[in-house]
C-alpha positions, 0 to 999 in steps of 0.5 A: 765938093770942089770948092770945100778942097780948095778952100781945104788947100788954101787955109793949110797954105796960110796956116803953113805961112803964117806960123809964128816960130817953126821947129827949124826956126827954133833949132836955127836959134838953138845951134847959133846959141851954142856956136857963140857960147863955144866962141871966145869973141861973142858978148854976153849981150850977144848969148842973152839976146839969143837965150832970150830969142830961144824962150821966146821962141818956146813960148810962142810956141807953147801958146800956138798949139795950147790955142789951137787945142782949143784946151781950158785947163793948161797953166802957161808955163806947161811945156806938153806941147805934144800933147796939145799937137796931138788933140789938134789932130784928133779935133781935125778928123772929128771934123773933117768931111767925108761927104754930103746928102744931096737935095735927094738925100743921097750920100755923095763923097 
């Protein structure tokens, strides 16, 4: 059981480090874009660059949750990330290992 717990913790930590775009990153880009729109000294190219970065961040987040949800019917452009997040959580609960049978057939937690 200890090996399973250690493996689960290591995978969780690895996943957190490799998330393509976190919600905080998207909020930071939105804040930068709003500040650039209010600032008259910013060029159109800078604003366009921030807009493209924000679109890419949303696209990456959507694709991340799509891949995690293992849903085959999603069409690209669907911004329903909350739904895919719920599917992923449901699958994680279903796949959780709560205990094992030992060699004598006794259930151990």
